[in-house]
PDB file of N, CA, C, O and CB in Angstrom:
ATOM      1  N   UNK A   1     -68.448-189.161 155.048  1.00  0.00           N
ATOM      2  CA  UNK A   1     -67.367-189.724 155.840  1.00  0.00           C
ATOM      3  C   UNK A   1     -67.917-190.873 156.683  1.00  0.00           C
ATOM      4  O   UNK A   1     -69.048-190.810 157.165  1.00  0.00           O
ATOM      5  CB  UNK A   1     -66.708-188.638 156.738  1.00  0.00           C
ATOM      6  N   UNK A   2     -67.126-191.900 156.854  1.00  0.00           N
ATOM      7  CA  UNK A   2     -67.545-193.061 157.629  1.00  0.00           C
ATOM      8  C   UNK A   2     -67.577-192.717 159.116  1.00  0.00           C
ATOM      9  O   UNK A   2     -66.721-191.991 159.622  1.00  0.00           O
ATOM     10  CB  UNK A   2     -66.605-194.255 157.371  1.00  0.00           C
ATOM     11  N   UNK A   3     -68.567-193.248 159.791  1.00  0.00           N
ATOM     12  CA  UNK A   3     -68.723-193.007 161.232  1.00  0.00           C
ATOM     13  C   UNK A   3     -67.727-193.877 161.996  1.00  0.00           C
ATOM     14  O   UNK A   3     -67.711-195.098 161.846  1.00  0.00           O
ATOM     15  CB  UNK A   3     -70.187-193.306 161.699  1.00  0.00           C
ATOM     16  N   UNK A   4     -66.897-193.228 162.818  1.00  0.00           N
ATOM     17  CA  UNK A   4     -65.889-193.934 163.602  1.00  0.00           C
ATOM     18  C   UNK A   4     -65.828-193.357 165.012  1.00  0.00           C
ATOM     19  O   UNK A   4     -66.436-192.328 165.308  1.00  0.00           O
ATOM     20  CB  UNK A   4     -64.507-193.847 162.922  1.00  0.00           C
ATOM     21  N   UNK A   5     -65.089-194.034 165.862  1.00  0.00           N
ATOM     22  CA  UNK A   5     -64.844-193.567 167.225  1.00  0.00           C
ATOM     23  C   UNK A   5     -63.499-192.858 167.213  1.00  0.00           C
ATOM     24  O   UNK A   5     -62.513-193.406 166.719  1.00  0.00           O
ATOM     25  CB  UNK A   5     -64.865-194.754 168.270  1.00  0.00           C
ATOM     26  N   UNK A   6     -63.449-191.651 167.749  1.00  0.00           N
ATOM     27  CA  UNK A   6     -62.221-190.870 167.749  1.00  0.00           C
ATOM     28  C   UNK A   6     -61.763-190.583 169.169  1.00  0.00           C
ATOM     29  O   UNK A   6     -62.564-190.248 170.041  1.00  0.00           O
ATOM     30  CB  UNK A   6     -62.416-189.567 166.984  1.00  0.00           C
ATOM     31  N   UNK A   7     -60.481-190.716 169.382  1.00  0.00           N
ATOM     32  CA  UNK A   7     -59.893-190.409 170.675  1.00  0.00           C
ATOM     33  C   UNK A   7     -59.523-188.929 170.725  1.00  0.00           C
ATOM     34  O   UNK A   7     -59.591-188.233 169.712  1.00  0.00           O
ATOM     35  CB  UNK A   7     -58.654-191.295 170.942  1.00  0.00           C
ATOM     36  N   UNK A   8     -59.138-188.457 171.889  1.00  0.00           N
ATOM     37  CA  UNK A   8     -58.859-187.042 172.125  1.00  0.00           C
ATOM     38  C   UNK A   8     -57.865-186.454 171.124  1.00  0.00           C
ATOM     39  O   UNK A   8     -58.103-185.374 170.584  1.00  0.00           O
ATOM     40  CB  UNK A   8     -58.331-186.854 173.524  1.00  0.00           C
ATOM     41  N   UNK A   9     -56.772-187.140 170.874  1.00  0.00           N
ATOM     42  CA  UNK A   9     -55.741-186.615 169.975  1.00  0.00           C
ATOM     43  C   UNK A   9     -56.307-186.382 168.571  1.00  0.00           C
ATOM     44  O   UNK A   9     -56.012-185.363 167.946  1.00  0.00           O
ATOM     45  CB  UNK A   9     -54.542-187.583 169.911  1.00  0.00           C
ATOM     46  N   UNK A  10     -57.113-187.316 168.079  1.00  0.00           N
ATOM     47  CA  UNK A  10     -57.721-187.168 166.755  1.00  0.00           C
ATOM     48  C   UNK A  10     -58.704-186.010 166.730  1.00  0.00           C
ATOM     49  O   UNK A  10     -58.706-185.210 165.794  1.00  0.00           O
ATOM     50  CB  UNK A  10     -58.427-188.460 166.342  1.00  0.00           C
ATOM     51  N   UNK A  11     -59.534-185.921 167.751  1.00  0.00           N
ATOM     52  CA  UNK A  11     -60.537-184.856 167.832  1.00  0.00           C
ATOM     53  C   UNK A  11     -59.853-183.498 167.879  1.00  0.00           C
ATOM     54  O   UNK A  11     -60.241-182.584 167.151  1.00  0.00           O
ATOM     55  CB  UNK A  11     -61.442-185.045 169.070  1.00  0.00           C
ATOM     56  N   UNK A  12     -58.846-183.355 168.723  1.00  0.00           N
ATOM     57  CA  UNK A  12     -58.147-182.077 168.851  1.00  0.00           C
ATOM     58  C   UNK A  12     -57.475-181.675 167.547  1.00  0.00           C
ATOM     59  O   UNK A  12     -57.456-180.492 167.204  1.00  0.00           O
ATOM     60  CB  UNK A  12     -57.111-182.150 169.966  1.00  0.00           C
ATOM     61  N   UNK A  13     -56.932-182.624 166.823  1.00  0.00           N
ATOM     62  CA  UNK A  13     -56.314-182.323 165.526  1.00  0.00           C
ATOM     63  C   UNK A  13     -57.365-181.865 164.516  1.00  0.00           C
ATOM     64  O   UNK A  13     -57.101-180.963 163.722  1.00  0.00           O
ATOM     65  CB  UNK A  13     -55.564-183.557 164.987  1.00  0.00           C
ATOM     66  N   UNK A  14     -58.541-182.471 164.536  1.00  0.00           N
ATOM     67  CA  UNK A  14     -59.603-182.111 163.592  1.00  0.00           C
ATOM     68  C   UNK A  14     -60.145-180.715 163.821  1.00  0.00           C
ATOM     69  O   UNK A  14     -60.585-180.060 162.876  1.00  0.00           O
ATOM     70  CB  UNK A  14     -60.728-183.102 163.681  1.00  0.00           C
ATOM     71  N   UNK A  15     -60.122-180.252 165.051  1.00  0.00           N
ATOM     72  CA  UNK A  15     -60.701-178.935 165.340  1.00  0.00           C
ATOM     73  C   UNK A  15     -59.636-177.859 165.497  1.00  0.00           C
ATOM     74  O   UNK A  15     -59.851-176.862 166.186  1.00  0.00           O
ATOM     75  CB  UNK A  15     -61.545-179.001 166.598  1.00  0.00           C
ATOM     76  N   UNK A  16     -58.511-178.057 164.872  1.00  0.00           N
ATOM     77  CA  UNK A  16     -57.519-176.993 164.804  1.00  0.00           C
ATOM     78  C   UNK A  16     -56.321-177.143 165.710  1.00  0.00           C
ATOM     79  O   UNK A  16     -55.607-176.170 165.952  1.00  0.00           O
ATOM     80  CB  UNK A  16     -58.159-175.735 165.104  1.00  0.00           C
ATOM     81  N   UNK A  17     -56.081-178.341 166.218  1.00  0.00           N
ATOM     82  CA  UNK A  17     -54.907-178.546 167.054  1.00  0.00           C
ATOM     83  C   UNK A  17     -55.004-177.904 168.423  1.00  0.00           C
ATOM     84  O   UNK A  17     -54.003-177.436 168.965  1.00  0.00           O
ATOM     85  CB  UNK A  17     -53.711-178.027 166.362  1.00  0.00           C
ATOM     86  N   UNK A  18     -56.199-177.878 168.982  1.00  0.00           N
ATOM     87  CA  UNK A  18     -56.393-177.262 170.299  1.00  0.00           C
ATOM     88  C   UNK A  18     -55.758-178.111 171.401  1.00  0.00           C
ATOM     89  O   UNK A  18     -55.466-179.290 171.202  1.00  0.00           O
ATOM     90  CB  UNK A  18     -57.893-177.065 170.582  1.00  0.00           C
ATOM     91  N   UNK A  19     -55.555-177.505 172.545  1.00  0.00           N
ATOM     92  CA  UNK A  19     -54.983-178.222 173.684  1.00  0.00           C
ATOM     93  C   UNK A  19     -56.063-179.030 174.399  1.00  0.00           C
ATOM     94  O   UNK A  19     -57.259-178.831 174.187  1.00  0.00           O
ATOM     95  CB  UNK A  19     -54.312-177.238 174.664  1.00  0.00           C
ATOM     96  N   UNK A  20     -55.611-179.935 175.242  1.00  0.00           N
ATOM     97  CA  UNK A  20     -56.527-180.740 176.048  1.00  0.00           C
ATOM     98  C   UNK A  20     -57.356-179.834 176.958  1.00  0.00           C
ATOM     99  O   UNK A  20     -58.563-180.027 177.106  1.00  0.00           O
ATOM    100  CB  UNK A  20     -55.748-181.784 176.885  1.00  0.00           C
ATOM    101  N   UNK A  21     -56.700-178.850 177.564  1.00  0.00           N
ATOM    102  CA  UNK A  21     -57.422-177.957 178.485  1.00  0.00           C
ATOM    103  C   UNK A  21     -58.493-177.149 177.753  1.00  0.00           C
ATOM    104  O   UNK A  21     -59.565-176.905 178.308  1.00  0.00           O
ATOM    105  CB  UNK A  21     -56.439-177.003 179.187  1.00  0.00           C
ATOM    106  N   UNK A  22     -58.223-176.733 176.528  1.00  0.00           N
ATOM    107  CA  UNK A  22     -59.228-176.005 175.745  1.00  0.00           C
ATOM    108  C   UNK A  22     -60.404-176.915 175.433  1.00  0.00           C
ATOM    109  O   UNK A  22     -61.558-176.497 175.535  1.00  0.00           O
ATOM    110  CB  UNK A  22     -58.615-175.454 174.438  1.00  0.00           C
ATOM    111  N   UNK A  23     -60.122-178.150 175.056  1.00  0.00           N
ATOM    112  CA  UNK A  23     -61.185-179.112 174.759  1.00  0.00           C
ATOM    113  C   UNK A  23     -62.104-179.283 175.969  1.00  0.00           C
ATOM    114  O   UNK A  23     -63.326-179.231 175.831  1.00  0.00           O
ATOM    115  CB  UNK A  23     -60.585-180.474 174.345  1.00  0.00           C
ATOM    116  N   UNK A  24     -61.525-179.485 177.147  1.00  0.00           N
ATOM    117  CA  UNK A  24     -62.334-179.664 178.354  1.00  0.00           C
ATOM    118  C   UNK A  24     -63.062-178.380 178.758  1.00  0.00           C
ATOM    119  O   UNK A  24     -64.184-178.437 179.261  1.00  0.00           O
ATOM    120  CB  UNK A  24     -61.453-180.138 179.503  1.00  0.00           C
ATOM    121  N   UNK A  25     -62.441-177.243 178.544  1.00  0.00           N
ATOM    122  CA  UNK A  25     -63.103-175.966 178.838  1.00  0.00           C
ATOM    123  C   UNK A  25     -64.328-175.801 177.946  1.00  0.00           C
ATOM    124  O   UNK A  25     -65.388-175.394 178.421  1.00  0.00           O
ATOM    125  CB  UNK A  25     -62.124-174.775 178.640  1.00  0.00           C
ATOM    126  N   UNK A  26     -64.194-176.115 176.645  1.00  0.00           N
ATOM    127  CA  UNK A  26     -65.329-176.042 175.717  1.00  0.00           C
ATOM    128  C   UNK A  26     -66.442-177.002 176.130  1.00  0.00           C
ATOM    129  O   UNK A  26     -67.619-176.645 176.081  1.00  0.00           O
ATOM    130  CB  UNK A  26     -64.869-176.356 174.283  1.00  0.00           C
ATOM    131  N   UNK A  27     -66.074-178.223 176.539  1.00  0.00           N
ATOM    132  CA  UNK A  27     -67.098-179.191 176.966  1.00  0.00           C
ATOM    133  C   UNK A  27     -67.818-178.701 178.214  1.00  0.00           C
ATOM    134  O   UNK A  27     -69.044-178.779 178.298  1.00  0.00           O
ATOM    135  CB  UNK A  27     -66.465-180.571 177.232  1.00  0.00           C
ATOM    136  N   UNK A  28     -67.060-178.197 179.183  1.00  0.00           N
ATOM    137  CA  UNK A  28     -67.667-177.693 180.430  1.00  0.00           C
ATOM    138  C   UNK A  28     -68.613-176.531 180.170  1.00  0.00           C
ATOM    139  O   UNK A  28     -69.610-176.367 180.872  1.00  0.00           O
ATOM    140  CB  UNK A  28     -66.578-177.256 181.411  1.00  0.00           C
ATOM    141  N   UNK A  29     -68.298-175.721 179.156  1.00  0.00           N
ATOM    142  CA  UNK A  29     -69.129-174.563 178.817  1.00  0.00           C
ATOM    143  C   UNK A  29     -70.292-174.943 177.891  1.00  0.00           C
ATOM    144  O   UNK A  29     -71.107-174.090 177.539  1.00  0.00           O
ATOM    145  CB  UNK A  29     -68.272-173.481 178.157  1.00  0.00           C
ATOM    146  N   UNK A  30     -70.369-176.212 177.498  1.00  0.00           N
ATOM    147  CA  UNK A  30     -71.443-176.650 176.604  1.00  0.00           C
ATOM    148  C   UNK A  30     -71.211-176.266 175.151  1.00  0.00           C
ATOM    149  O   UNK A  30     -72.147-176.259 174.352  1.00  0.00           O
ATOM    150  CB  UNK A  30     -72.748-176.076 177.063  1.00  0.00           C
ATOM    151  N   UNK A  31     -69.970-175.948 174.806  1.00  0.00           N
ATOM    152  CA  UNK A  31     -69.649-175.512 173.449  1.00  0.00           C
ATOM    153  C   UNK A  31     -69.149-176.646 172.555  1.00  0.00           C
ATOM    154  O   UNK A  31     -68.938-176.448 171.359  1.00  0.00           O
ATOM    155  CB  UNK A  31     -68.613-174.424 173.500  1.00  0.00           C
ATOM    156  N   UNK A  32     -68.962-177.818 173.126  1.00  0.00           N
ATOM    157  CA  UNK A  32     -68.413-178.945 172.371  1.00  0.00           C
ATOM    158  C   UNK A  32     -69.075-180.234 172.865  1.00  0.00           C
ATOM    159  O   UNK A  32     -69.390-180.349 174.049  1.00  0.00           O
ATOM    160  CB  UNK A  32     -66.852-179.023 172.521  1.00  0.00           C
ATOM    161  N   UNK A  33     -69.290-181.206 171.965  1.00  0.00           N
ATOM    162  CA  UNK A  33     -69.937-182.467 172.371  1.00  0.00           C
ATOM    163  C   UNK A  33     -69.147-183.194 173.461  1.00  0.00           C
ATOM    164  O   UNK A  33     -67.917-183.172 173.483  1.00  0.00           O
ATOM    165  CB  UNK A  33     -70.102-183.387 171.159  1.00  0.00           C
ATOM    166  N   UNK A  34     -69.877-183.826 174.345  1.00  0.00           N
ATOM    167  CA  UNK A  34     -69.257-184.608 175.414  1.00  0.00           C
ATOM    168  C   UNK A  34     -68.873-185.991 174.869  1.00  0.00           C
ATOM    169  O   UNK A  34     -69.551-186.520 173.988  1.00  0.00           O
ATOM    170  CB  UNK A  34     -70.222-184.740 176.640  1.00  0.00           C
ATOM    171  N   UNK A  35     -67.798-186.567 175.388  1.00  0.00           N
ATOM    172  CA  UNK A  35     -67.389-187.904 174.964  1.00  0.00           C
ATOM    173  C   UNK A  35     -68.200-188.975 175.685  1.00  0.00           C
ATOM    174  O   UNK A  35     -69.004-188.677 176.568  1.00  0.00           O
ATOM    175  CB  UNK A  35     -65.891-188.113 175.220  1.00  0.00           C
ATOM    176  N   UNK A  36     -67.977-190.216 175.295  1.00  0.00           N
ATOM    177  CA  UNK A  36     -68.576-191.344 176.006  1.00  0.00           C
ATOM    178  C   UNK A  36     -67.450-192.266 176.453  1.00  0.00           C
ATOM    179  O   UNK A  36     -66.348-192.223 175.905  1.00  0.00           O
ATOM    180  CB  UNK A  36     -69.613-192.109 175.106  1.00  0.00           C
ATOM    181  N   UNK A  37     -67.730-193.099 177.450  1.00  0.00           N
ATOM    182  CA  UNK A  37     -66.723-194.010 177.982  1.00  0.00           C
ATOM    183  C   UNK A  37     -66.614-195.254 177.115  1.00  0.00           C
ATOM    184  O   UNK A  37     -67.620-195.876 176.772  1.00  0.00           O
ATOM    185  CB  UNK A  37     -67.056-194.398 179.426  1.00  0.00           C
ATOM    186  N   UNK A  38     -65.387-195.609 176.764  1.00  0.00           N
ATOM    187  CA  UNK A  38     -65.121-196.872 176.085  1.00  0.00           C
ATOM    188  C   UNK A  38     -64.757-197.933 177.108  1.00  0.00           C
ATOM    189  O   UNK A  38     -65.230-199.068 177.050  1.00  0.00           O
ATOM    190  CB  UNK A  38     -63.994-196.713 175.042  1.00  0.00           C
ATOM    191  N   UNK A  39     -63.905-197.540 178.046  1.00  0.00           N
ATOM    192  CA  UNK A  39     -63.462-198.416 179.126  1.00  0.00           C
ATOM    193  C   UNK A  39     -63.372-197.583 180.386  1.00  0.00           C
ATOM    194  O   UNK A  39     -63.791-196.426 180.400  1.00  0.00           O
ATOM    195  CB  UNK A  39     -62.091-199.095 178.797  1.00  0.00           C
ATOM    196  N   UNK A  40     -62.838-198.152 181.430  1.00  0.00           N
ATOM    197  CA  UNK A  40     -62.773-197.476 182.713  1.00  0.00           C
ATOM    198  C   UNK A  40     -62.133-196.095 182.624  1.00  0.00           C
ATOM    199  O   UNK A  40     -62.691-195.130 183.149  1.00  0.00           O
ATOM    200  CB  UNK A  40     -62.014-198.321 183.689  1.00  0.00           C
ATOM    201  N   UNK A  41     -60.976-195.975 181.973  1.00  0.00           N
ATOM    202  CA  UNK A  41     -60.274-194.697 181.899  1.00  0.00           C
ATOM    203  C   UNK A  41     -60.102-194.231 180.453  1.00  0.00           C
ATOM    204  O   UNK A  41     -59.184-193.469 180.151  1.00  0.00           O
ATOM    205  CB  UNK A  41     -58.912-194.806 182.577  1.00  0.00           C
ATOM    206  N   UNK A  42     -60.970-194.682 179.572  1.00  0.00           N
ATOM    207  CA  UNK A  42     -60.857-194.353 178.153  1.00  0.00           C
ATOM    208  C   UNK A  42     -62.136-193.702 177.659  1.00  0.00           C
ATOM    209  O   UNK A  42     -63.225-194.254 177.816  1.00  0.00           O
ATOM    210  CB  UNK A  42     -60.544-195.609 177.325  1.00  0.00           C
ATOM    211  N   UNK A  43     -61.998-192.514 177.056  1.00  0.00           N
ATOM    212  CA  UNK A  43     -63.151-191.827 176.484  1.00  0.00           C
ATOM    213  C   UNK A  43     -62.935-191.629 174.988  1.00  0.00           C
ATOM    214  O   UNK A  43     -61.806-191.667 174.498  1.00  0.00           O
ATOM    215  CB  UNK A  43     -63.389-190.466 177.188  1.00  0.00           C
ATOM    216  N   UNK A  44     -64.040-191.417 174.272  1.00  0.00           N
ATOM    217  CA  UNK A  44     -63.970-191.207 172.829  1.00  0.00           C
ATOM    218  C   UNK A  44     -65.194-190.424 172.386  1.00  0.00           C
ATOM    219  O   UNK A  44     -66.155-190.264 173.139  1.00  0.00           O
ATOM    220  CB  UNK A  44     -63.874-192.558 172.068  1.00  0.00           C
ATOM    221  N   UNK A  45     -65.142-189.942 171.158  1.00  0.00           N
ATOM    222  CA  UNK A  45     -66.237-189.184 170.566  1.00  0.00           C
ATOM    223  C   UNK A  45     -66.721-189.897 169.320  1.00  0.00           C
ATOM    224  O   UNK A  45     -65.952-190.578 168.642  1.00  0.00           O
ATOM    225  CB  UNK A  45     -65.802-187.740 170.234  1.00  0.00           C
ATOM    226  N   UNK A  46     -67.988-189.738 169.027  1.00  0.00           N
ATOM    227  CA  UNK A  46     -68.575-190.232 167.787  1.00  0.00           C
ATOM    228  C   UNK A  46     -68.186-189.235 166.693  1.00  0.00           C
ATOM    229  O   UNK A  46     -68.434-188.038 166.834  1.00  0.00           O
ATOM    230  CB  UNK A  46     -70.153-190.396 167.903  1.00  0.00           C
ATOM    231  N   UNK A  47     -67.587-189.714 165.617  1.00  0.00           N
ATOM    232  CA  UNK A  47     -67.122-188.813 164.557  1.00  0.00           C
ATOM    233  C   UNK A  47     -68.262-188.012 163.938  1.00  0.00           C
ATOM    234  O   UNK A  47     -68.048-186.894 163.468  1.00  0.00           O
ATOM    235  CB  UNK A  47     -66.413-189.606 163.474  1.00  0.00           C
ATOM    236  N   UNK A  48     -69.470-188.571 163.934  1.00  0.00           N
ATOM    237  CA  UNK A  48     -70.621-187.835 163.384  1.00  0.00           C
ATOM    238  C   UNK A  48     -70.917-186.585 164.202  1.00  0.00           C
ATOM    239  O   UNK A  48     -71.248-185.540 163.641  1.00  0.00           O
ATOM    240  CB  UNK A  48     -71.866-188.737 163.341  1.00  0.00           C
ATOM    241  N   UNK A  49     -70.801-186.682 165.517  1.00  0.00           N
ATOM    242  CA  UNK A  49     -71.023-185.512 166.375  1.00  0.00           C
ATOM    243  C   UNK A  49     -69.981-184.441 166.094  1.00  0.00           C
ATOM    244  O   UNK A  49     -70.299-183.252 166.062  1.00  0.00           O
ATOM    245  CB  UNK A  49     -70.987-185.911 167.862  1.00  0.00           C
ATOM    246  N   UNK A  50     -68.747-184.857 165.893  1.00  0.00           N
ATOM    247  CA  UNK A  50     -67.679-183.898 165.605  1.00  0.00           C
ATOM    248  C   UNK A  50     -67.907-183.268 164.235  1.00  0.00           C
ATOM    249  O   UNK A  50     -67.721-182.063 164.065  1.00  0.00           O
ATOM    250  CB  UNK A  50     -66.288-184.585 165.663  1.00  0.00           C
ATOM    251  N   UNK A  51     -68.309-184.079 163.257  1.00  0.00           N
ATOM    252  CA  UNK A  51     -68.618-183.553 161.909  1.00  0.00           C
ATOM    253  C   UNK A  51     -69.697-182.487 161.982  1.00  0.00           C
ATOM    254  O   UNK A  51     -69.562-181.425 161.374  1.00  0.00           O
ATOM    255  CB  UNK A  51     -69.069-184.690 160.966  1.00  0.00           C
ATOM    256  N   UNK A  52     -70.782-182.763 162.730  1.00  0.00           N
ATOM    257  CA  UNK A  52     -71.877-181.797 162.874  1.00  0.00           C
ATOM    258  C   UNK A  52     -71.397-180.519 163.557  1.00  0.00           C
ATOM    259  O   UNK A  52     -71.772-179.419 163.151  1.00  0.00           O
ATOM    260  CB  UNK A  52     -73.036-182.414 163.673  1.00  0.00           C
ATOM    261  N   UNK A  53     -70.572-180.660 164.587  1.00  0.00           N
ATOM    262  CA  UNK A  53     -70.051-179.501 165.305  1.00  0.00           C
ATOM    263  C   UNK A  53     -69.240-178.624 164.358  1.00  0.00           C
ATOM    264  O   UNK A  53     -69.393-177.403 164.355  1.00  0.00           O
ATOM    265  CB  UNK A  53     -69.188-179.942 166.506  1.00  0.00           C
ATOM    266  N   UNK A  54     -68.376-179.244 163.553  1.00  0.00           N
ATOM    267  CA  UNK A  54     -67.556-178.495 162.591  1.00  0.00           C
ATOM    268  C   UNK A  54     -68.449-177.800 161.568  1.00  0.00           C
ATOM    269  O   UNK A  54     -68.223-176.634 161.244  1.00  0.00           O
ATOM    270  CB  UNK A  54     -66.551-179.435 161.876  1.00  0.00           C
ATOM    271  N   UNK A  55     -69.459-178.498 161.058  1.00  0.00           N
ATOM    272  CA  UNK A  55     -70.370-177.915 160.064  1.00  0.00           C
ATOM    273  C   UNK A  55     -71.128-176.725 160.645  1.00  0.00           C
ATOM    274  O   UNK A  55     -71.312-175.716 159.964  1.00  0.00           O
ATOM    275  CB  UNK A  55     -71.363-178.975 159.560  1.00  0.00           C
ATOM    276  N   UNK A  56     -71.566-176.837 161.894  1.00  0.00           N
ATOM    277  CA  UNK A  56     -72.277-175.729 162.530  1.00  0.00           C
ATOM    278  C   UNK A  56     -71.367-174.517 162.677  1.00  0.00           C
ATOM    279  O   UNK A  56     -71.802-173.387 162.455  1.00  0.00           O
ATOM    280  CB  UNK A  56     -72.819-176.152 163.902  1.00  0.00           C
ATOM    281  N   UNK A  57     -70.113-174.737 163.047  1.00  0.00           N
ATOM    282  CA  UNK A  57     -69.163-173.630 163.177  1.00  0.00           C
ATOM    283  C   UNK A  57     -68.916-172.966 161.824  1.00  0.00           C
ATOM    284  O   UNK A  57     -68.846-171.740 161.732  1.00  0.00           O
ATOM    285  CB  UNK A  57     -67.834-174.128 163.774  1.00  0.00           C
ATOM    286  N   UNK A  58     -68.787-173.774 160.785  1.00  0.00           N
ATOM    287  CA  UNK A  58     -68.559-173.232 159.438  1.00  0.00           C
ATOM    288  C   UNK A  58     -69.781-172.460 158.968  1.00  0.00           C
ATOM    289  O   UNK A  58     -69.646-171.394 158.367  1.00  0.00           O
ATOM    290  CB  UNK A  58     -68.228-174.363 158.439  1.00  0.00           C
ATOM    291  N   UNK A  59     -70.970-172.984 159.233  1.00  0.00           N
ATOM    292  CA  UNK A  59     -72.198-172.302 158.830  1.00  0.00           C
ATOM    293  C   UNK A  59     -72.327-170.965 159.575  1.00  0.00           C
ATOM    294  O   UNK A  59     -72.751-169.968 158.991  1.00  0.00           O
ATOM    295  CB  UNK A  59     -73.437-173.201 159.104  1.00  0.00           C
ATOM    296  N   UNK A  60     -71.969-170.948 160.832  1.00  0.00           N
ATOM    297  CA  UNK A  60     -72.051-169.727 161.629  1.00  0.00           C
ATOM    298  C   UNK A  60     -71.075-168.663 161.151  1.00  0.00           C
ATOM    299  O   UNK A  60     -71.394-167.474 161.168  1.00  0.00           O
ATOM    300  CB  UNK A  60     -71.792-170.038 163.084  1.00  0.00           C
ATOM    301  N   UNK A  61     -69.902-169.076 160.730  1.00  0.00           N
ATOM    302  CA  UNK A  61     -68.912-168.097 160.275  1.00  0.00           C
ATOM    303  C   UNK A  61     -69.214-167.585 158.882  1.00  0.00           C
ATOM    304  O   UNK A  61     -68.766-166.495 158.525  1.00  0.00           O
ATOM    305  CB  UNK A  61     -67.528-168.701 160.302  1.00  0.00           C
ATOM    306  N   UNK A  62     -69.963-168.340 158.078  1.00  0.00           N
ATOM    307  CA  UNK A  62     -70.288-167.884 156.729  1.00  0.00           C
ATOM    308  C   UNK A  62     -71.458-166.891 156.736  1.00  0.00           C
ATOM    309  O   UNK A  62     -71.687-166.204 155.740  1.00  0.00           O
ATOM    310  CB  UNK A  62     -70.623-169.082 155.835  1.00  0.00           C
ATOM    311  N   UNK A  63     -72.204-166.808 157.857  1.00  0.00           N
ATOM    312  CA  UNK A  63     -73.324-165.872 157.966  1.00  0.00           C
ATOM    313  C   UNK A  63     -72.860-164.449 158.260  1.00  0.00           C
ATOM    314  O   UNK A  63     -73.620-163.495 158.092  1.00  0.00           O
ATOM    315  CB  UNK A  63     -74.281-166.331 159.051  1.00  0.00           C
ATOM    316  N   UNK A  64     -71.623-164.311 158.696  1.00  0.00           N
ATOM    317  CA  UNK A  64     -71.104-162.972 159.063  1.00  0.00           C
ATOM    318  C   UNK A  64     -70.870-162.097 157.873  1.00  0.00           C
ATOM    319  O   UNK A  64     -70.439-160.953 158.022  1.00  0.00           O
ATOM    320  CB  UNK A  64     -69.820-163.095 159.834  1.00  0.00           C
TER     321      UNK A  64
END
């Protein structure tokens, strides 16, 4: 997959349609990658980090 910058709505849709509050709770708990600032009030995630996070979750669930 091509490396792109993803905004909150895209990221939340990729990880199962979670809410904004769940996303921030996961980040605060260290369970999800932190975003970076694009502009003063704009944050985004590197799609590669999200891809790795999804792969790690899938690998963890297949070990059960």
